[in-house]
A tleap script that builds the chain and sets N, CA, C and O, in Angstrom:
source leaprc.protein.ff14SB
mol = sequence {
  NMET LEU LEU LYS PRO GLY GLU GLU ASN ARG
  GLU TYR TRP PHE MET PHE GLU GLY ILE ASP
  LYS VAL LEU HIE VAL SER ILE PHE THR ALA
  LEU GLY PHE SER PHE ILE ALA ALA PHE PRO
  LYS ILE LYS PHE SER TYR PHE PHE GLN ILE
  ILE LEU ILE TYR ALA PHE LEU THR GLU ILE
  LEU GLN GLU GLU MET LYS VAL GLY ARG SER
  MET GLU SER LEU ASP ILE VAL ALA ASP THR
  VAL GLY CYS LEU ILE GLY TYR TYR ILE TYR
  LYS MET PHE ILE LYS HIE PHE CPHE
}
set mol.1.N position { 1.242 10.341 1.078 }
set mol.1.CA position { -0.265 10.374 0.572 }
set mol.1.C position { -1.224 9.682 1.715 }
set mol.1.O position { -2.387 9.939 2.027 }
set mol.2.N position { -0.104 8.504 2.325 }
set mol.2.CA position { -0.921 8.028 3.498 }
set mol.2.C position { -1.135 8.637 4.607 }
set mol.2.O position { -2.128 8.473 5.316 }
set mol.3.N position { -0.237 9.357 4.816 }
set mol.3.CA position { -0.322 10.282 6.400 }
set mol.3.C position { -1.093 11.804 6.166 }
set mol.3.O position { -0.979 12.808 6.869 }
set mol.4.N position { -1.867 11.621 5.000 }
set mol.4.CA position { -2.482 13.152 4.606 }
set mol.4.C position { -3.490 13.462 5.589 }
set mol.4.O position { -4.257 12.500 5.536 }
set mol.5.N position { -3.992 14.421 6.619 }
set mol.5.CA position { -5.101 14.167 7.091 }
set mol.5.C position { -6.601 13.750 6.440 }
set mol.5.O position { -7.020 14.138 5.350 }
set mol.6.N position { -7.147 13.060 7.173 }
set mol.6.CA position { -8.358 12.452 6.702 }
set mol.6.C position { -9.353 13.389 6.618 }
set mol.6.O position { -10.263 12.967 5.905 }
set mol.7.N position { -9.635 14.904 7.216 }
set mol.7.CA position { -10.876 15.688 6.615 }
set mol.7.C position { -10.897 15.797 5.236 }
set mol.7.O position { -12.013 15.646 4.738 }
set mol.8.N position { -9.587 16.111 4.150 }
set mol.8.CA position { -9.664 16.086 3.094 }
set mol.8.C position { -10.270 15.369 2.030 }
set mol.8.O position { -10.304 15.747 0.859 }
set mol.9.N position { -10.836 14.125 2.569 }
set mol.9.CA position { -11.017 13.046 1.913 }
set mol.9.C position { -12.560 13.543 1.018 }
set mol.9.O position { -13.147 12.794 0.237 }
set mol.10.N position { -12.871 14.545 1.261 }
set mol.10.CA position { -14.176 14.533 0.547 }
set mol.10.C position { -14.551 15.909 -0.241 }
set mol.10.O position { -15.677 16.333 -0.503 }
set mol.11.N position { -13.364 16.446 -0.526 }
set mol.11.CA position { -13.472 17.974 -0.782 }
set mol.11.C position { -13.362 18.120 -2.305 }
set mol.11.O position { -13.055 19.097 -2.988 }
set mol.12.N position { -13.746 16.690 -2.686 }
set mol.12.CA position { -13.497 16.371 -4.416 }
set mol.12.C position { -14.811 15.427 -5.017 }
set mol.12.O position { -15.316 14.493 -4.395 }
set mol.13.N position { -15.137 15.795 -6.062 }
set mol.13.CA position { -16.644 15.360 -6.717 }
set mol.13.C position { -16.848 13.683 -6.552 }
set mol.13.O position { -17.838 13.058 -6.172 }
set mol.14.N position { -15.548 13.217 -6.981 }
set mol.14.CA position { -14.759 11.604 -7.209 }
set mol.14.C position { -14.644 10.974 -5.778 }
set mol.14.O position { -14.290 9.808 -5.605 }
set mol.15.N position { -14.937 11.747 -4.874 }
set mol.15.CA position { -14.502 11.299 -3.349 }
set mol.15.C position { -15.652 10.339 -3.072 }
set mol.15.O position { -16.782 10.683 -3.419 }
set mol.16.N position { -15.446 9.073 -2.428 }
set mol.16.CA position { -16.870 8.205 -2.294 }
set mol.16.C position { -16.090 7.305 -0.577 }
set mol.16.O position { -14.905 7.271 -0.245 }
set mol.17.N position { -17.369 6.677 0.200 }
set mol.17.CA position { -16.698 6.498 0.818 }
set mol.17.C position { -15.683 5.092 0.772 }
set mol.17.O position { -15.591 4.545 -0.327 }
set mol.18.N position { -15.050 4.595 1.734 }
set mol.18.CA position { -13.736 3.591 1.039 }
set mol.18.C position { -13.258 4.012 0.449 }
set mol.18.O position { -12.548 3.071 0.094 }
set mol.19.N position { -12.817 5.140 -0.340 }
set mol.19.CA position { -11.827 5.485 -1.570 }
set mol.19.C position { -10.473 5.373 -0.605 }
set mol.19.O position { -9.491 4.996 -1.245 }
set mol.20.N position { -10.222 5.631 0.831 }
set mol.20.CA position { -8.763 5.172 1.099 }
set mol.20.C position { -8.396 3.736 0.637 }
set mol.20.O position { -7.321 3.527 0.075 }
set mol.21.N position { -9.330 2.707 0.884 }
set mol.21.CA position { -9.058 1.513 0.915 }
set mol.21.C position { -8.354 1.465 -0.907 }
set mol.21.O position { -7.213 1.134 -1.230 }
set mol.22.N position { -9.407 1.880 -1.752 }
set mol.22.CA position { -8.588 1.905 -3.337 }
set mol.22.C position { -7.245 3.058 -3.111 }
set mol.22.O position { -6.716 3.385 -4.174 }
set mol.23.N position { -6.838 3.495 -2.240 }
set mol.23.CA position { -5.733 4.293 -2.246 }
set mol.23.C position { -4.972 3.526 -1.623 }
set mol.23.O position { -3.841 3.447 -2.102 }
set mol.24.N position { -5.216 2.814 -0.554 }
set mol.24.CA position { -3.998 1.802 0.019 }
set mol.24.C position { -4.043 0.837 -1.157 }
set mol.24.O position { -2.881 0.762 -1.559 }
set mol.25.N position { -4.621 0.268 -1.705 }
set mol.25.CA position { -4.486 -0.504 -2.548 }
set mol.25.C position { -3.455 -0.619 -3.619 }
set mol.25.O position { -2.596 -1.414 -4.001 }
set mol.26.N position { -4.124 0.979 -4.035 }
set mol.26.CA position { -2.799 1.833 -5.476 }
set mol.26.C position { -1.574 1.681 -5.219 }
set mol.26.O position { -0.665 1.071 -5.782 }
set mol.27.N position { -1.679 2.565 -3.921 }
set mol.27.CA position { -0.186 2.952 -3.673 }
set mol.27.C position { 0.520 1.398 -3.437 }
set mol.27.O position { 1.270 1.069 -4.356 }
set mol.28.N position { 0.399 0.577 -2.513 }
set mol.28.CA position { 0.909 -0.494 -2.150 }
set mol.28.C position { 1.087 -1.616 -3.585 }
set mol.28.O position { 1.914 -2.520 -3.705 }
set mol.29.N position { 0.283 -1.298 -4.320 }
set mol.29.CA position { 0.658 -1.878 -5.660 }
set mol.29.C position { 1.990 -1.299 -6.436 }
set mol.29.O position { 2.791 -1.939 -7.117 }
set mol.30.N position { 1.985 -0.003 -6.151 }
set mol.30.CA position { 2.996 0.380 -6.880 }
set mol.30.C position { 3.793 0.553 -6.253 }
set mol.30.O position { 4.810 0.992 -6.790 }
set mol.31.N position { 3.810 0.297 -4.654 }
set mol.31.CA position { 4.913 -0.134 -3.972 }
set mol.31.C position { 5.544 -1.241 -4.160 }
set mol.31.O position { 6.763 -1.304 -4.321 }
set mol.32.N position { 4.782 -2.198 -4.158 }
set mol.32.CA position { 5.339 -3.653 -3.992 }
set mol.32.C position { 5.786 -3.853 -5.505 }
set mol.32.O position { 6.447 -4.890 -5.456 }
set mol.33.N position { 5.779 -3.469 -6.658 }
set mol.33.CA position { 6.231 -3.585 -7.932 }
set mol.33.C position { 7.076 -2.880 -8.035 }
set mol.33.O position { 7.688 -3.074 -9.085 }
set mol.34.N position { 7.551 -1.914 -7.303 }
set mol.34.CA position { 8.665 -1.107 -7.438 }
set mol.34.C position { 9.906 -1.648 -6.704 }
set mol.34.O position { 11.022 -1.478 -7.196 }
set mol.35.N position { 9.736 -2.289 -5.548 }
set mol.35.CA position { 9.936 -2.797 -4.490 }
set mol.35.C position { 10.636 -4.195 -5.178 }
set mol.35.O position { 11.858 -4.325 -5.245 }
set mol.36.N position { 9.952 -4.924 -5.535 }
set mol.36.CA position { 10.314 -6.440 -6.258 }
set mol.36.C position { 11.250 -5.902 -7.506 }
set mol.36.O position { 12.243 -6.540 -7.852 }
set mol.37.N position { 10.879 -4.757 -8.111 }
set mol.37.CA position { 11.822 -4.559 -9.718 }
set mol.37.C position { 12.945 -3.815 -8.933 }
set mol.37.O position { 14.003 -4.072 -9.508 }
set mol.38.N position { 13.115 -3.170 -8.085 }
set mol.38.CA position { 14.485 -2.915 -8.012 }
set mol.38.C position { 15.517 -3.925 -6.666 }
set mol.38.O position { 16.661 -3.787 -6.233 }
set mol.39.N position { 14.358 -4.947 -6.360 }
set mol.39.CA position { 15.535 -6.104 -5.811 }
set mol.39.C position { 14.750 -7.339 -6.418 }
set mol.39.O position { 13.783 -7.827 -5.833 }
set mol.40.N position { 15.171 -7.758 -7.491 }
set mol.40.CA position { 14.217 -8.973 -7.981 }
set mol.40.C position { 14.817 -10.312 -7.770 }
set mol.40.O position { 14.333 -11.276 -8.362 }
set mol.41.N position { 15.707 -10.435 -7.073 }
set mol.41.CA position { 16.681 -11.563 -6.147 }
set mol.41.C position { 16.163 -11.841 -4.992 }
set mol.41.O position { 16.531 -12.904 -4.492 }
set mol.42.N position { 15.112 -10.943 -4.177 }
set mol.42.CA position { 14.896 -10.898 -2.844 }
set mol.42.C position { 13.987 -12.576 -2.748 }
set mol.42.O position { 13.329 -13.110 -3.642 }
set mol.43.N position { 14.194 -12.957 -1.687 }
set mol.43.CA position { 13.315 -13.671 -1.876 }
set mol.43.C position { 11.477 -13.847 -1.177 }
set mol.43.O position { 11.492 -13.839 0.054 }
set mol.44.N position { 10.299 -13.966 -1.678 }
set mol.44.CA position { 9.408 -13.931 -1.161 }
set mol.44.C position { 9.046 -13.371 0.198 }
set mol.44.O position { 8.504 -12.275 0.341 }
set mol.45.N position { 9.323 -14.052 1.028 }
set mol.45.CA position { 9.188 -13.960 2.243 }
set mol.45.C position { 10.111 -12.564 3.231 }
set mol.45.O position { 9.827 -11.959 4.264 }
set mol.46.N position { 10.988 -12.519 2.514 }
set mol.46.CA position { 11.470 -11.216 2.924 }
set mol.46.C position { 10.956 -10.099 2.092 }
set mol.46.O position { 11.151 -8.956 2.504 }
set mol.47.N position { 10.511 -10.230 1.304 }
set mol.47.CA position { 9.471 -9.174 0.022 }
set mol.47.C position { 8.590 -8.743 1.248 }
set mol.47.O position { 8.768 -7.697 1.872 }
set mol.48.N position { 7.608 -9.682 1.520 }
set mol.48.CA position { 6.451 -9.872 2.099 }
set mol.48.C position { 6.538 -8.924 3.553 }
set mol.48.O position { 5.851 -7.930 3.791 }
set mol.49.N position { 7.741 -9.626 4.575 }
set mol.49.CA position { 8.167 -8.963 5.383 }
set mol.49.C position { 7.938 -7.514 5.507 }
set mol.49.O position { 7.020 -7.005 6.149 }
set mol.50.N position { 8.994 -6.790 4.733 }
set mol.50.CA position { 9.473 -5.608 4.988 }
set mol.50.C position { 7.985 -4.826 4.027 }
set mol.50.O position { 7.656 -3.783 4.591 }
set mol.51.N position { 7.298 -5.064 3.050 }
set mol.51.CA position { 6.303 -4.522 2.703 }
set mol.51.C position { 5.390 -4.444 4.157 }
set mol.51.O position { 4.954 -3.339 4.479 }
set mol.52.N position { 5.189 -5.291 4.779 }
set mol.52.CA position { 3.961 -5.503 6.541 }
set mol.52.C position { 4.656 -4.611 7.032 }
set mol.52.O position { 4.114 -3.507 7.078 }
set mol.53.N position { 6.050 -4.722 7.566 }
set mol.53.CA position { 6.334 -3.649 8.597 }
set mol.53.C position { 6.262 -2.007 8.278 }
set mol.53.O position { 6.377 -1.087 9.089 }
set mol.54.N position { 6.020 -1.932 6.747 }
set mol.54.CA position { 6.317 -0.918 6.494 }
set mol.54.C position { 4.655 -0.550 6.199 }
set mol.54.O position { 4.530 0.673 6.133 }
set mol.55.N position { 3.873 -0.982 6.083 }
set mol.55.CA position { 2.319 -1.155 6.531 }
set mol.55.C position { 1.936 -0.785 7.769 }
set mol.55.O position { 1.088 0.050 8.081 }
set mol.56.N position { 2.673 -1.518 8.512 }
set mol.56.CA position { 2.152 -1.336 10.289 }
set mol.56.C position { 2.951 0.113 10.372 }
set mol.56.O position { 2.485 1.158 10.826 }
set mol.57.N position { 4.177 -0.077 9.858 }
set mol.57.CA position { 4.663 1.597 10.125 }
set mol.57.C position { 3.503 3.046 9.889 }
set mol.57.O position { 3.094 4.040 10.488 }
set mol.58.N position { 3.377 2.400 8.733 }
set mol.58.CA position { 2.366 3.820 8.523 }
set mol.58.C position { 1.364 3.790 9.152 }
set mol.58.O position { 1.096 4.855 9.707 }
set mol.59.N position { 0.478 2.750 9.343 }
set mol.59.CA position { -0.756 2.918 10.332 }
set mol.59.C position { -0.673 3.428 11.650 }
set mol.59.O position { -1.465 4.261 12.092 }
set mol.60.N position { 0.564 2.794 12.485 }
set mol.60.CA position { 0.718 3.192 13.473 }
set mol.60.C position { 1.098 5.051 13.298 }
set mol.60.O position { 0.794 5.787 14.236 }
set mol.61.N position { 1.673 5.556 12.204 }
set mol.61.CA position { 1.714 6.822 12.532 }
set mol.61.C position { 0.772 7.492 12.228 }
set mol.61.O position { 0.880 8.667 12.579 }
set mol.62.N position { -0.240 7.200 11.645 }
set mol.62.CA position { -1.754 7.775 11.712 }
set mol.62.C position { -2.232 8.067 12.551 }
set mol.62.O position { -2.723 9.166 12.808 }
set mol.63.N position { -2.183 6.942 13.294 }
set mol.63.CA position { -2.813 7.171 14.674 }
set mol.63.C position { -1.968 7.876 15.345 }
set mol.63.O position { -2.479 8.810 15.962 }
set mol.64.N position { -1.064 7.775 15.420 }
set mol.64.CA position { 0.670 8.942 16.636 }
set mol.64.C position { 0.098 10.387 16.291 }
set mol.64.O position { -0.301 11.260 17.062 }
set mol.65.N position { 0.197 10.374 14.567 }
set mol.65.CA position { 0.287 11.877 14.509 }
set mol.65.C position { -1.077 12.596 14.683 }
set mol.65.O position { -1.231 13.797 14.464 }
set mol.66.N position { -1.835 11.938 15.007 }
set mol.66.CA position { -3.217 12.912 15.339 }
set mol.66.C position { -3.351 14.038 14.189 }
set mol.66.O position { -3.188 15.205 14.547 }
set mol.67.N position { -3.626 13.779 12.880 }
set mol.67.CA position { -4.280 14.983 11.649 }
set mol.67.C position { -5.473 14.045 11.467 }
set mol.67.O position { -5.610 13.933 10.249 }
set mol.68.N position { -6.248 13.438 11.988 }
set mol.68.CA position { -7.370 13.043 11.388 }
set mol.68.C position { -7.514 11.868 10.862 }
set mol.68.O position { -8.609 11.478 10.457 }
set mol.69.N position { -6.538 11.227 10.806 }
set mol.69.CA position { -6.420 9.590 10.503 }
set mol.69.C position { -6.530 8.671 11.939 }
set mol.69.O position { -6.660 9.140 13.069 }
set mol.70.N position { -6.457 7.466 11.630 }
set mol.70.CA position { -6.507 6.718 12.529 }
set mol.70.C position { -5.740 5.377 11.822 }
set mol.70.O position { -5.134 5.269 10.756 }
set mol.71.N position { -6.090 4.252 13.071 }
set mol.71.CA position { -5.312 3.455 12.618 }
set mol.71.C position { -6.515 2.130 12.518 }
set mol.71.O position { -7.271 1.669 13.373 }
set mol.72.N position { -6.283 1.766 11.016 }
set mol.72.CA position { -7.318 0.712 10.877 }
set mol.72.C position { -6.786 -0.763 10.518 }
set mol.72.O position { -5.814 -0.861 9.770 }
set mol.73.N position { -7.389 -1.878 11.024 }
set mol.73.CA position { -6.545 -3.110 10.715 }
set mol.73.C position { -7.269 -3.257 8.992 }
set mol.73.O position { -6.380 -3.398 8.152 }
set mol.74.N position { -8.292 -3.245 8.576 }
set mol.74.CA position { -8.599 -2.838 6.824 }
set mol.74.C position { -7.905 -2.392 5.952 }
set mol.74.O position { -7.822 -2.762 4.780 }
set mol.75.N position { -7.277 -1.427 6.577 }
set mol.75.CA position { -6.180 -0.310 6.004 }
set mol.75.C position { -4.882 -1.387 5.795 }
set mol.75.O position { -4.471 -1.396 4.634 }
set mol.76.N position { -4.224 -2.228 6.657 }
set mol.76.CA position { -3.216 -3.220 6.430 }
set mol.76.C position { -3.952 -4.383 5.361 }
set mol.76.O position { -3.323 -4.901 4.439 }
set mol.77.N position { -5.289 -4.662 5.643 }
set mol.77.CA position { -5.265 -5.895 4.551 }
set mol.77.C position { -5.148 -5.074 2.982 }
set mol.77.O position { -4.437 -5.351 2.016 }
set mol.78.N position { -5.930 -4.208 3.135 }
set mol.78.CA position { -5.517 -3.357 1.738 }
set mol.78.C position { -4.219 -3.356 1.251 }
set mol.78.O position { -3.709 -3.860 0.250 }
set mol.79.N position { -3.754 -2.631 2.243 }
set mol.79.CA position { -1.519 -2.627 2.230 }
set mol.79.C position { -1.320 -4.218 1.522 }
set mol.79.O position { -0.942 -4.288 0.353 }
set mol.80.N position { -1.574 -5.343 2.235 }
set mol.80.CA position { -1.179 -6.214 2.295 }
set mol.80.C position { -1.987 -6.772 0.402 }
set mol.80.O position { -1.280 -6.640 -0.598 }
set mol.81.N position { -2.961 -7.148 0.327 }
set mol.81.CA position { -3.267 -7.434 -1.146 }
set mol.81.C position { -2.531 -6.396 -2.250 }
set mol.81.O position { -1.985 -6.842 -3.260 }
set mol.82.N position { -2.577 -5.008 -1.950 }
set mol.82.CA position { -1.872 -4.206 -3.073 }
set mol.82.C position { -0.493 -4.382 -3.206 }
set mol.82.O position { -0.012 -3.785 -4.169 }
set mol.83.N position { 0.517 -5.221 -2.313 }
set mol.83.CA position { 1.526 -5.051 -2.125 }
set mol.83.C position { 1.416 -6.866 -3.081 }
set mol.83.O position { 2.199 -6.994 -4.022 }
set mol.84.N position { 0.886 -7.548 -2.898 }
set mol.84.CA position { 0.481 -8.982 -3.771 }
set mol.84.C position { 0.230 -8.990 -5.068 }
set mol.84.O position { 0.509 -9.966 -5.764 }
set mol.85.N position { -0.408 -7.742 -5.611 }
set mol.85.CA position { -0.952 -7.671 -6.267 }
set mol.85.C position { 0.382 -7.005 -7.648 }
set mol.85.O position { 0.491 -7.343 -8.826 }
set mol.86.N position { 1.138 -6.059 -6.888 }
set mol.86.CA position { 2.231 -5.361 -7.699 }
set mol.86.C position { 3.540 -6.588 -7.317 }
set mol.86.O position { 4.682 -6.232 -7.608 }
set mol.87.N position { 3.391 -7.756 -6.789 }
set mol.87.CA position { 4.633 -8.361 -6.694 }
set mol.87.C position { 3.982 -9.364 -8.054 }
set mol.87.O position { 4.841 -9.675 -8.879 }
set mol.88.N position { 2.716 -9.817 -8.300 }
set mol.88.CA position { 2.187 -10.756 -9.543 }
set mol.88.C position { 2.200 -9.804 -10.366 }
set mol.88.O position { 2.446 -10.297 -11.466 }
set mol.89.N position { 2.064 -8.646 -10.452 }
set mol.89.CA position { 1.905 -7.934 -11.822 }
set mol.89.C position { 3.522 -8.083 -12.343 }
set mol.89.O position { 3.761 -8.240 -13.540 }
set mol.90.N position { 4.617 -8.018 -11.316 }
set mol.90.CA position { 6.068 -7.720 -11.987 }
set mol.90.C position { 6.203 -9.269 -12.621 }
set mol.90.O position { 6.636 -9.521 -13.745 }
set mol.91.N position { 5.770 -10.164 -11.718 }
set mol.91.CA position { 5.971 -10.957 -12.400 }
set mol.91.C position { 5.403 -11.696 -13.495 }
set mol.91.O position { 5.985 -12.662 -13.989 }
set mol.92.N position { 4.532 -11.369 -13.806 }
set mol.92.CA position { 3.436 -12.014 -15.067 }
set mol.92.C position { 4.554 -10.932 -16.413 }
set mol.92.O position { 4.961 -11.312 -17.512 }
set mol.93.N position { 4.760 -9.531 -15.712 }
set mol.93.CA position { 5.434 -8.819 -16.373 }
set mol.93.C position { 6.696 -9.547 -16.973 }
set mol.93.O position { 7.055 -9.354 -18.135 }
set mol.94.N position { 7.170 -10.165 -16.340 }
set mol.94.CA position { 8.675 -10.398 -16.731 }
set mol.94.C position { 8.697 -11.834 -17.154 }
set mol.94.O position { 9.749 -12.305 -17.588 }
set mol.95.N position { 7.612 -12.567 -17.060 }
set mol.95.CA position { 7.609 -13.934 -17.779 }
set mol.95.C position { 6.752 -13.355 -19.362 }
set mol.95.O position { 6.500 -14.081 -20.324 }
set mol.96.N position { 6.540 -12.354 -19.278 }
set mol.96.CA position { 5.885 -12.296 -20.485 }
set mol.96.C position { 6.368 -11.297 -21.735 }
set mol.96.O position { 5.836 -11.252 -22.845 }
set mol.97.N position { 7.536 -10.489 -21.266 }
set mol.97.CA position { 8.549 -9.532 -22.183 }
set mol.97.C position { 10.130 -10.070 -21.786 }
set mol.97.O position { 11.125 -9.445 -22.153 }
set mol.98.N position { 10.183 -11.014 -21.178 }
set mol.98.CA position { 11.725 -11.492 -20.867 }
set mol.98.C position { 12.035 -12.657 -20.862 }
set mol.98.O position { 13.197 -12.985 -20.625 }
savepdb mol mol.pdb
quit
């Protein structure tokens, strides 16, 4: 989804300006939750560094693939917010249910 061509973003009625940021947050929330669930004993600093490296790599690939997407610093901010949300949702889930 992160590398999907950008021209298709307005083909559906529910598309709006900035939906790509919502998608970045959503995807990285799921990624952050899944990653910490798979490796629950990993230190937060390692978790955060790995997710940020992935975010930077996807942004670089968006720029290099020349498919209508470009590298944006706000996408990395949205990715960071998403991974933190996923991390804290996992921590709250574990605290309340286990």
